[in-house]
C-alpha positions as CSV (number, residue, x, y, z in Angstrom):
1,M,-28.2,-27.6,20.0
2,N,-24.8,-26.6,18.8
3,R,-24.5,-22.8,18.8
4,K,-23.1,-21.1,15.7
5,V,-21.0,-18.2,16.8
6,F,-20.1,-15.7,14.1
7,K,-18.5,-12.3,13.9
8,I,-20.2,-9.2,12.6
9,S,-19.0,-5.6,12.2
10,A,-22.3,-3.7,12.6
11,L,-25.1,-5.1,14.6
12,A,-27.6,-2.5,13.6
13,A,-26.8,-2.8,9.9
14,L,-27.3,-6.6,10.1
15,T,-30.6,-6.3,11.8
16,A,-31.9,-3.6,9.5
17,A,-30.9,-5.6,6.4
18,A,-32.4,-8.8,7.7
19,L,-35.7,-7.1,8.6
20,M,-35.9,-5.9,5.0
21,M,-35.3,-9.4,3.8
22,V,-38.0,-10.9,5.9
23,S,-40.4,-8.1,4.8
24,C,-39.7,-8.8,1.2
25,E,-40.5,-12.5,1.7
26,G,-44.1,-12.1,2.7
27,G,-45.3,-9.5,5.2
28,S,-45.6,-9.6,9.0
29,G,-48.4,-12.1,9.5
30,K,-46.4,-15.4,9.1
31,Q,-43.4,-14.8,11.3
32,G,-45.1,-15.8,14.6
33,A,-46.1,-19.2,13.3
34,A,-44.0,-22.3,12.6
35,E,-42.2,-21.8,9.4
36,P,-43.4,-23.9,6.4
37,A,-40.9,-25.9,4.3
38,K,-39.2,-23.6,1.8
39,P,-39.4,-24.4,-1.9
40,A,-36.2,-25.0,-3.8
41,F,-34.4,-21.8,-4.8
42,D,-35.5,-20.6,-8.3
43,P,-33.0,-18.0,-9.8
44,N,-35.7,-16.8,-12.2
45,D,-38.1,-15.9,-9.4
46,E,-37.9,-12.2,-8.4
47,A,-38.9,-12.8,-4.8
48,H,-36.3,-15.6,-4.4
49,K,-33.6,-13.4,-6.0
50,T,-34.5,-10.4,-3.8
51,S,-34.5,-12.5,-0.6
52,Y,-31.2,-14.2,-1.6
53,A,-29.5,-10.9,-2.4
54,Y,-30.3,-9.5,1.0
55,G,-29.3,-12.8,2.6
56,S,-26.0,-12.8,0.8
57,D,-25.2,-9.3,2.0
58,I,-26.0,-10.3,5.6
59,G,-23.8,-13.3,5.3
60,K,-20.9,-11.2,4.1
61,T,-21.4,-8.8,6.9
62,I,-21.3,-11.6,9.4
63,R,-18.2,-13.1,7.9
64,E,-16.2,-9.9,7.7
65,A,-17.1,-8.5,11.1
66,G,-15.6,-8.1,14.5
67,V,-18.3,-8.6,17.1
68,E,-19.2,-12.1,18.3
69,L,-22.8,-13.0,17.7
70,D,-24.8,-16.2,18.2
71,L,-26.7,-16.6,15.0
72,D,-29.6,-18.5,16.6
73,F,-30.4,-15.4,18.8
74,V,-29.9,-13.0,15.9
75,F,-32.6,-14.7,13.8
76,M,-34.8,-15.2,16.9
77,A,-34.8,-11.4,17.3
78,I,-35.4,-10.8,13.6
79,R,-38.5,-13.1,13.5
80,E,-39.9,-11.6,16.7
81,A,-39.4,-8.0,15.5
82,A,-40.7,-8.7,12.0
83,G,-43.7,-10.6,13.5
84,N,-44.4,-7.7,15.9
85,Q,-43.9,-9.9,18.9
86,A,-42.9,-8.6,22.3
87,P,-39.1,-8.3,22.4
88,K,-37.1,-10.1,25.1
89,L,-35.1,-6.9,25.8
90,S,-36.4,-3.4,26.2
91,D,-35.8,-0.8,23.5
92,S,-33.5,1.1,25.8
93,T,-31.4,-2.0,26.5
94,I,-31.2,-2.7,22.8
95,T,-30.1,0.8,22.0
96,A,-27.5,0.7,24.8
97,V,-26.1,-2.6,23.6
98,N,-25.9,-1.3,20.0
99,M,-24.2,1.9,21.1
100,R,-21.6,0.0,23.1
101,V,-20.9,-2.4,20.2
102,Q,-20.5,0.6,17.8
103,R,-18.1,2.3,20.2
104,E,-16.0,-0.9,20.3
105,I,-16.0,-1.2,16.5
106,N,-15.0,2.4,16.1
107,E,-12.1,2.0,18.6
108,R,-10.9,-1.1,16.8
109,R,-11.0,0.7,13.5
110,R,-9.0,3.6,15.0
111,Q,-6.4,1.3,16.3
112,A,-6.2,-0.5,13.0
113,R,-5.9,2.8,11.2
114,R,-3.1,4.0,13.5
115,Q,-1.2,0.7,13.0
116,E,-1.7,1.0,9.2
117,E,-0.3,4.5,9.2
118,S,2.7,3.4,11.2
119,D,3.4,0.3,9.1
120,N,3.1,2.2,5.8
121,L,5.3,5.1,7.0
122,A,8.0,2.7,8.0
123,A,7.8,0.9,4.6
124,S,7.8,4.1,2.6
125,Q,10.8,5.4,4.5
126,A,12.7,2.2,3.9
127,F,11.8,2.2,0.2
128,L,12.9,5.8,-0.3
129,E,16.1,5.3,1.7
130,Q,17.1,2.4,-0.5
131,N,16.0,4.0,-3.7
132,K,18.0,7.2,-3.2
133,S,21.2,5.3,-3.9
134,A,20.0,3.8,-7.1
135,Q,21.7,4.9,-10.3
136,G,20.5,8.3,-11.7
137,V,18.3,9.2,-8.7
138,V,18.4,12.8,-7.6
139,T,17.0,13.8,-4.2
140,T,15.7,17.4,-3.7
141,E,15.7,19.3,-0.4
142,S,12.0,18.4,0.1
143,G,12.8,14.7,-0.1
144,L,11.3,14.2,-3.6
145,Q,13.4,11.8,-5.7
146,Y,13.5,11.7,-9.5
147,I,15.3,10.1,-12.5
148,V,15.5,12.0,-15.8
149,M,14.5,9.4,-18.4
150,T,14.3,11.9,-21.3
151,E,15.4,15.5,-21.2
152,G,13.2,17.8,-23.2
153,K,14.2,21.1,-24.9
154,G,11.1,23.1,-24.3
155,A,10.2,25.7,-21.6
156,K,9.7,24.9,-17.9
157,P,6.2,25.5,-16.6
158,K,5.7,28.0,-13.8
159,A,3.4,27.6,-10.8
160,T,0.8,29.7,-12.5
161,D,0.7,27.5,-15.7
162,K,-1.4,24.6,-16.8
163,V,0.1,21.6,-18.4
164,K,-0.8,18.5,-20.5
165,V,0.9,15.3,-19.5
166,H,0.9,11.6,-19.8
167,Y,1.6,9.7,-16.6
168,H,1.6,6.2,-15.1
169,G,1.2,5.9,-11.3
170,T,2.1,2.9,-9.1
171,L,2.7,2.0,-5.5
172,P,6.3,1.0,-4.6
173,D,5.3,-2.7,-5.2
174,G,4.3,-1.9,-8.7
175,T,0.5,-1.9,-8.2
176,V,-1.0,0.5,-10.8
177,F,-3.5,2.9,-9.2
178,D,-3.9,5.5,-12.1
179,S,-2.6,5.9,-15.6
180,S,-3.4,8.3,-18.4
181,R,-1.4,6.0,-20.7
182,D,-3.7,3.1,-19.9
183,R,-6.7,5.3,-20.7
184,G,-5.1,6.5,-23.9
185,E,-5.8,10.1,-23.2
186,P,-3.4,12.8,-21.7
187,A,-4.4,14.8,-18.6
188,Q,-4.5,18.5,-18.3
189,F,-4.4,20.4,-15.0
190,A,-2.9,23.4,-13.2
191,V,0.7,22.9,-11.9
192,T,-0.5,23.8,-8.4
193,G,-3.7,21.7,-8.7
194,V,-2.0,18.4,-7.9
195,I,-0.1,16.8,-5.0
196,K,3.0,18.7,-3.8
197,G,5.4,16.2,-5.3
198,W,4.0,16.8,-8.7
199,T,4.0,20.5,-8.4
200,E,7.7,20.4,-7.5
201,A,8.6,17.9,-10.2
202,L,6.7,19.7,-13.0
203,Q,8.7,22.9,-12.4
204,L,11.9,21.0,-12.8
205,M,10.9,19.5,-16.2
206,R,11.1,21.0,-19.7
207,V,8.4,20.3,-22.3
208,G,9.3,17.0,-24.0
209,S,10.8,15.6,-20.8
210,T,9.9,12.3,-19.2
211,Y,10.8,11.9,-15.5
212,K,10.3,9.1,-13.1
213,I,9.5,10.5,-9.7
214,F,9.4,8.9,-6.2
215,V,7.1,10.9,-3.9
216,P,7.3,10.7,-0.1
217,P,4.0,10.4,1.7
218,E,4.1,14.0,3.0
219,L,4.4,15.2,-0.6
220,A,1.6,12.9,-1.7
221,Y,-1.6,12.1,0.2
222,G,-0.1,11.9,3.7
223,R,-2.0,10.3,6.5
224,R,-5.3,10.5,4.8
225,G,-4.5,8.4,1.7
226,T,-7.4,8.0,-0.7
227,R,-10.5,5.9,-0.9
228,G,-8.8,3.8,-3.5
229,P,-5.6,1.7,-3.2
230,I,-3.5,4.5,-1.8
231,G,-3.4,3.9,1.9
232,P,-2.2,6.4,4.6
233,N,1.5,7.4,4.5
234,M,2.3,5.6,1.3
235,A,5.1,6.6,-1.1
236,L,4.1,6.8,-4.7
237,V,5.9,6.4,-8.0
238,F,5.1,8.1,-11.3
239,E,6.4,8.3,-14.8
240,I,5.5,11.7,-16.2
241,E,5.8,13.0,-19.7
242,L,5.4,16.7,-19.9
243,M,3.8,17.2,-23.3
244,E,3.0,20.9,-23.4
245,I,2.3,24.0,-21.4
246,T,-1.4,24.9,-22.2
247,K,-3.1,28.3,-22.1
């Protein structure tokens, strides 16, 4: 038999999901016997849909993962466990293997994260270095860069104020990650309730102004990034319109 060798990121997660799938398909009594021929998939059958949904998630996990597995043995273990058959490995051995695999996965993730931090920092520094010589760009002592697009005539907010703004935020490559303009509704927040680059920029602006700011990683989300598209050590670009100082 030709072995199908796949990669998977979480052995325990795959097994748990697969056991749930088998359970949904018909209880524990049939797994020990030879499998009957399966009927054609019916997308209107709830049992078929439930089983397929679990199977699809398992398949994605296998495709996206980083541990080599032989799929024949994976499903051998699933059938034996679901059918309450004696396992070929002891519980302690299975636990030890899963713990080793998880340690390896975690270390690979840490290494990948460190590499991402390093790559993003280098790219952000290169972007800001080139950008600072662009026409109209002012660089502050902190490293914040800005361009005055429209100079307002109103008051400047203080650190203790709250403001109403419209903004449009992108990554250096132009990817939009947040925009009050796209939502069609201005945002309101405390001057000190945002990232450091914003806090500094807002206190430079007068009501009625629109600035384009270029925020170094250390004045944005730093090494942690966000759960969205903002990775670690990424520079950010915003267009900010300061509409009013609110009470």
